[in-house]
C-alpha positions as CSV (number, residue, x, y, z in Angstrom):
1,M,-31.5,65.8,38.1
2,R,-28.7,66.7,40.7
3,V,-25.2,67.3,39.2
4,R,-22.1,66.6,41.8
5,A,-18.9,68.2,40.3
6,V,-15.8,67.2,42.3
7,S,-14.3,69.3,44.5
8,D,-10.9,71.2,43.2
9,D,-8.0,69.2,43.3
10,K,-5.0,71.7,44.1
11,E,-2.6,68.6,44.3
12,N,-2.9,67.8,40.6
13,G,-3.9,71.2,39.4
14,V,-7.4,70.4,38.0
15,K,-10.1,72.8,39.3
16,N,-13.9,73.1,38.2
17,S,-14.0,76.1,36.0
18,F,-15.2,77.3,32.7
19,R,-12.5,75.1,31.1
20,Y,-12.9,71.9,32.9
21,F,-16.0,70.1,34.8
22,E,-16.0,66.5,36.1
23,N,-19.6,64.9,36.6
24,R,-19.1,62.0,39.0
25,D,-22.8,61.4,38.9
26,C,-23.4,60.9,35.2
27,K,-24.4,57.4,34.4
28,Y,-21.6,57.2,31.9
29,Y,-18.9,58.3,34.3
30,P,-16.5,57.2,33.7
31,C,-16.4,56.8,30.0
32,H,-12.7,56.2,29.9
33,K,-10.1,54.7,32.2
34,M,-8.2,57.9,33.2
35,E,-8.3,60.1,36.4
36,H,-9.8,63.6,35.9
37,I,-12.2,63.5,33.0
38,N,-13.1,66.6,31.7
39,C,-16.7,66.3,31.3
40,L,-17.3,69.6,29.6
41,F,-16.7,68.1,26.3
42,C,-18.7,64.7,27.2
43,Y,-19.4,64.3,23.7
44,C,-16.6,65.1,21.2
45,P,-16.9,68.4,19.5
46,L,-13.9,67.6,17.1
47,Y,-15.6,64.6,15.6
48,S,-16.0,66.2,12.1
49,Y,-12.8,67.9,12.3
50,D,-9.1,66.2,11.5
51,C,-8.8,65.8,15.4
52,P,-5.1,65.8,17.1
53,G,-6.4,62.6,19.2
54,N,-6.0,59.2,18.5
55,Y,-8.8,58.3,16.7
56,E,-8.7,55.3,13.8
57,M,-10.8,54.8,10.7
58,R,-12.4,51.5,10.4
59,E,-14.6,50.4,7.4
60,I,-18.4,49.7,8.9
61,R,-20.6,48.4,6.0
62,G,-18.6,49.4,3.1
63,R,-18.0,53.2,4.8
64,M,-15.1,54.6,6.7
65,V,-16.0,55.9,9.6
66,K,-14.2,57.6,12.7
67,V,-14.1,55.5,15.6
68,C,-12.8,57.4,18.9
69,T,-13.6,54.7,21.3
70,D,-9.9,55.0,22.8
71,C,-9.4,58.7,22.6
72,T,-9.3,60.7,25.7
73,Y,-8.1,63.8,23.7
74,P,-11.3,66.1,24.7
75,H,-11.2,65.0,28.3
76,E,-8.0,66.0,29.2
77,A,-7.9,69.5,30.9
78,E,-5.0,70.8,29.3
79,N,-6.6,70.2,25.9
80,Y,-9.2,73.0,26.4
81,P,-7.4,75.8,24.7
82,A,-6.4,73.7,21.8
83,I,-10.2,72.5,21.2
84,I,-11.4,75.8,21.2
85,R,-8.5,77.3,18.8
86,I,-10.1,74.2,16.0
87,L,-13.4,75.1,16.8
88,S,-12.8,78.7,16.0
89,G,-11.1,78.1,13.0
90,Y,-7.8,79.4,14.1
């Protein structure tokens, strides 16, 4: 499988690095309607945490389930430090 990343986007300050990676060749890209999707956290690592994103809780088959369909928090480049802080327990 070949992975093609976007080139650095100096105009918008988005640059491929250890904090940000955009994979436009992914069959799921784009997963949200937004520019500059950070694919580093393709599946949200904050699902089992109290995420600062805009998730909602829905009752599904008698259980409350966290639904993150409209949440773009892990895909926004500027949120990388906060995500790492949450995962580190700080």
